[in-house]
N, C-alpha and C positions, 0 to 999 in steps of 0.2 A: 769319493769311492762309492757312494750310494748309486750314482748314475751307472756305474759298472756292475754293482752287485745285483740289482733287481733283474736286469735282462739275463744275467748269467745264473739265475736261480739260487742265489745265496740264501741259505737258511741259517738263522742265528738263534742260539739258545744260550742263556746265561745261567750258570749255577751259582750257588751262594759263594763258592770260592772265587769265582770270577768277579762277583760283586765286590768282594773285599779287596782283591788285588788291583783292580782297575780304578777303584775309588770314583765311580761315576755317580755317586749318590745325588749330586746336585743336578746332573743332566739326564739321568736315567728315565725319569717320568716322561720327559719329552722325547728322548731318543727312541724308546720302544714304540711309542705311539707313531712317531714319524716313520719308522721302519715298517710297521704294520700297515700304515696308510699307503706306503709305496708298494705294498704287496709282498714284502719279505716276511716269511714265516717266522714268528717270534714265539718263544716258549720259556717257561721257567723249569728249572731242574736242580738236582743236587747230586754230587758224586762223592761227597765226603761222608763216610759212615764211621764215626768213632775212630778217626785216624789222627795222626800227629798234627796235621794242618788244622783240622776242624773237629775237635773231639765231641761236639754236640750233635752231629748228624744222626738221625734216626731213620733215614730212608722213608720219610713221610712227605709226600708231595703236598698234602694238605697243610703241613707245617710250613713248607716253602711258600705256599700261597698266602698263608697267614702272615708270615714275615714280610712278604712282598707288599701286602696291603698297607703296612706301615711305611715301608721304604718308598713305595710309589704313590702314597697318599690316595689309596683306592679303598674307600670305606662305604660307599653307597651300595645299595642293592644291585643295580646294574653293573657297577664296577666289580663287585664280588663275583658275579656271574662270569665276567671276563677273566678274573683270576682263576676260577675253576677251569675255564677253557684253556688258559695258558699252561696248566699242568695235565691236561687230558687231550682234547682234540688238537689244539695247536701243537702240543708236544709231539703227537703222532705225525703231524705234517712236517715238523722240523726234522724228525728222524727218518722221514721219507717212507713211512709205513702207509700202505694202501688198505682200503677196506675197513677203516676204523669208524667208530661211531655206532650209535644205537639205531638199528633198522631191521626190518623183516629180512631174514636170510643172512644176517650178519653173523660174525663169529661168536657172539654171546660171551664176550669177555667184559665183565663188569664187577663193580663193588657196590654193595648195598649198605647204606649207613642209616642210623637211627634218626638223624637230623631231619627236621621237617622244613627248615629254612636254611638258605645258603650261609647266613651269618652264623648259625649254630654249627654247621659243618666246618667252617673255617675257624671259629673260635675254639672249638674243642679238639679239632683234628684227631679224633679218636680212631682207633682201628675199625675197619669195616665189620659189620655184623655178619655179612655173607660175602663170600668170594666165589665168582663163577668164572671159569676159564674154559673156553671152547664148549660152552653149554653144560659143563659138568660142575656141580656144586662141590667146592673144595672146603668150605668151612663157614 
């Protein structure tokens, strides 16, 4: 099916609920890398927020990346950077959003965290210190 998916622009995103349902724990580390290598946009996400299926969801994509670090065996510095990309830039690609990313003239939608290292950002997955949306400081 991958031979069909890539030319047809298939975008794939897995949420924590999909991880649990499909039980791809043994194959997932190779599957997402193979899809990304073939040019398929891959991202991490979560859609369960304190619901009956998954009562632990807190709508924290940093927490999703933290959990994925264990599940996908991604603990080195460069791998941690990939995890952050999978919940930010790659997630925007999967959703088909245009104009994402930090750049001059961009929409200025960003979160500012106190972490100085990626490992601290993922290990603590704390709320952002500052939220900027459309160039406006929200908190």
